[in-house]
C-alpha positions in Angstrom: -30.2 -42.0 30.8 -27.5 -40.6 33.1 -24.9 -41.9 35.6 -24.8 -39.5 38.6 -22.6 -38.8 41.6 -23.8 -39.6 45.0 -21.8 -37.4 47.4 -23.9 -35.1 49.6 -25.9 -32.4 47.9 -23.5 -29.7 48.9 -20.9 -31.1 46.5 -23.1 -30.5 43.5 -24.4 -32.8 40.9 -22.2 -34.4 38.2 -23.9 -36.4 35.4 -22.6 -38.5 32.5 -24.8 -39.6 29.7 -24.8 -43.4 29.4 -22.8 -44.4 26.3 -22.0 -48.1 26.0 -19.0 -47.2 23.8 -17.6 -44.6 26.1 -14.9 -44.6 28.8 -15.6 -45.8 32.3 -14.1 -46.5 35.7 -13.4 -50.0 37.1 -14.8 -53.1 35.6 -18.5 -52.4 35.7 -19.8 -49.9 33.2 -22.0 -47.0 34.5 -25.7 -47.5 35.1 -28.6 -45.2 34.8 -29.6 -43.7 38.1 -31.6 -40.7 39.4 -29.7 -38.3 41.6 -28.9 -40.2 44.8 -26.9 -37.8 47.0 -26.3 -38.9 50.5 -23.9 -38.8 53.5 -22.6 -42.3 52.8 -22.0 -41.6 49.1 -23.3 -45.0 48.3 -26.6 -44.2 46.6 -25.3 -45.1 43.1 -23.7 -48.3 44.6 -27.2 -49.4 45.8 -29.1 -48.4 42.7 -29.4 -51.0 39.9 -26.2 -52.8 41.0 -22.9 -51.5 42.3 -20.9 -49.9 39.5 -18.6 -47.9 41.7 -15.5 -50.0 41.5 -12.9 -47.6 40.0 -11.1 -47.0 43.3 -10.4 -49.9 45.6 -8.9 -48.1 48.6 -7.6 -44.7 49.6 -4.0 -44.3 50.9 -3.8 -42.8 54.4 -4.5 -39.0 54.4 -3.7 -36.8 57.4 -4.6 -33.3 58.3 -2.2 -30.7 56.8 -0.9 -33.2 54.3 1.7 -32.0 51.9 1.0 -34.3 48.9 -1.3 -37.2 48.1 -2.0 -39.8 45.4 -4.7 -42.3 44.7 -5.0 -45.1 42.1 -8.0 -45.4 39.9 -8.8 -48.2 37.3 -10.2 -47.0 34.0 -11.1 -48.3 30.5 -11.3 -46.3 27.3 -12.7 -48.3 24.4 -12.9 -45.1 22.2 -10.4 -44.1 19.5 -9.5 -40.8 21.3 -8.0 -39.9 24.7 -10.2 -39.5 27.7 -9.7 -37.2 30.7 -9.6 -38.7 34.1 -10.0 -36.1 36.9 -10.2 -36.5 40.6 -11.1 -34.2 43.4 -10.7 -34.6 47.2 -12.2 -32.3 49.7 -8.9 -31.8 51.6 -10.0 -28.9 53.7 -13.4 -30.3 54.7 -15.4 -27.3 53.5 -18.1 -29.4 51.8 -17.1 -28.5 48.2 -14.7 -29.7 45.6 -12.4 -26.8 44.8 -10.4 -26.3 41.6 -7.2 -26.4 43.8 -8.3 -29.9 45.1 -8.2 -31.5 41.6 -5.7 -33.8 39.9 -5.9 -35.1 36.3 -4.3 -37.3 33.7 -5.1 -38.7 30.2 -6.4 -42.2 29.6 -5.2 -43.4 26.2 -7.5 -45.0 23.6 -7.8 -48.7 24.0 -7.0 -48.8 27.8 -8.7 -51.8 29.4 -9.1 -51.7 33.2 -5.7 -50.2 33.6 -4.4 -48.6 36.8 -3.7 -44.9 36.8 -2.2 -42.8 39.6 -3.6 -39.4 40.2 -1.1 -37.1 42.0 -1.7 -34.0 44.1 1.9 -32.9 44.3 1.6 -29.7 46.3 -1.1 -29.3 48.9 0.7 -26.7 51.1 -2.0 -24.1 50.5 -4.9 -26.5 50.4 -4.9 -28.8 53.4 -5.9 -27.6 56.8 -6.3 -28.8 60.4 -9.5 -30.5 59.3 -9.9 -34.2 60.3 -12.8 -36.6 60.0 -14.9 -37.8 57.1 -14.4 -36.3 53.7 -15.3 -37.0 50.1 -13.7 -37.7 46.8 -15.1 -37.5 43.2 -13.6 -39.2 40.1 -14.8 -38.4 36.6 -13.8 -39.8 33.2 -15.0 -38.6 29.8 -13.8 -37.8 26.3 -15.3 -34.3 26.9 -13.0 -31.5 28.0 -13.3 -31.1 31.8 -11.2 -28.7 33.8 -10.3 -28.4 37.5 -13.4 -26.3 38.1 -15.7 -29.0 36.6 -16.5 -31.2 39.5 -20.1 -30.7 38.7 -22.1 -30.5 35.4 -22.9 -32.7 32.5 -20.7 -34.9 30.3 -21.7 -36.6 27.1 -20.1 -39.9 28.0 -18.1 -41.6 30.7 -18.7 -42.1 34.4 -18.7 -40.4 37.8 -17.9 -42.1 41.1 -18.0 -40.6 44.6 -16.5 -42.0 47.7 -16.1 -41.1 51.4 -13.1 -41.8 53.6 -11.4 -40.3 56.6 -8.7 -37.6 57.1 -6.7 -38.7 60.2 -5.1 -36.6 63.0 -1.4 -35.9 62.9 -0.5 -33.2 65.4 3.2 -33.4 64.9 3.0 -32.4 61.3 5.1 -35.4 60.2 2.2 -36.9 58.2 2.2 -40.0 60.4 -1.3 -40.5 61.9 -1.2 -40.2 65.7 -2.9 -43.5 66.0 0.2 -45.1 64.4 2.9 -42.7 65.5 5.2 -44.0 68.2 6.9 -40.7 68.8 4.2 -38.0 68.4 6.4 -35.1 69.4 9.4 -36.2 67.3 11.8 -35.8 70.2 13.4 -39.3 69.8 11.7 -40.6 73.0 9.1 -43.2 72.3 5.6 -42.3 73.5 5.5 -45.5 75.5 8.2 -44.1 77.7 6.6 -40.6 77.8 3.5 -42.0 79.4 0.3 -40.4 78.0 -1.3 -38.2 80.6 2.0 -37.3 82.4 3.1 -33.7 82.2 6.5 -33.6 84.0 7.0 -29.8 83.8 3.4 -28.9 84.4 3.1 -26.6 81.3 -0.1 -28.1 80.1 1.5 -30.1 77.3 1.8 -33.8 78.0 5.2 -35.3 77.8 4.5 -37.3 74.7 3.7 -34.1 72.8 6.3 -31.9 74.6 9.7 -31.4 73.0 11.1 -30.2 76.3 9.1 -32.3 78.8 11.2 -31.3 81.9 11.2 -27.6 81.2 15.0 -27.2 81.3 15.0 -25.3 78.0 17.0 -28.1 76.4 15.1 -30.1 73.8 14.6 -33.7 74.9 16.2 -35.1 71.8 19.5 -33.3 72.3 
């Protein structure tokens, strides 16, 4: 009997043998399910009850992000530390790379405690990619490394999720949909009307740091 991941096939299969005394994510222990890969990453959620409850929500993630963190709830009823490891497909290449992993140790006796996984330096990992992406979280008392997004574990659980990487053209890590000054020139976008290109250079005023073309930045 195994608990399996349910991200699309391209991300590879992760399986954890069902062990009632082993560590797990969230409140609901892992269930036995056949491989259920799919674009919605919800095959395990729909099979024999929803046991994917380790991560409630994902903080905002933008393209070219510099760092990231996510909370996961975990329990470890064993008498030895468990490894919690997470992967996020930051570059949207359809795989969980070793450089896209973060990890921490879950102490013995932990009972539905919150743990924060931190990706502290994504400068060489994130790209211009935006849109739907995937995350995988594994917990086990086995030894699993950054390159072990797939494969078998003797206990624990795997949970896969999908969420969106948002557009942030200014590079300030504020999603464009919530950024009131997309070009960071100190002039609110509501004043630099979207669609207006004062100097006719092909860059709309709300993205143009020198919207009148006088070679003096607008924010000076």
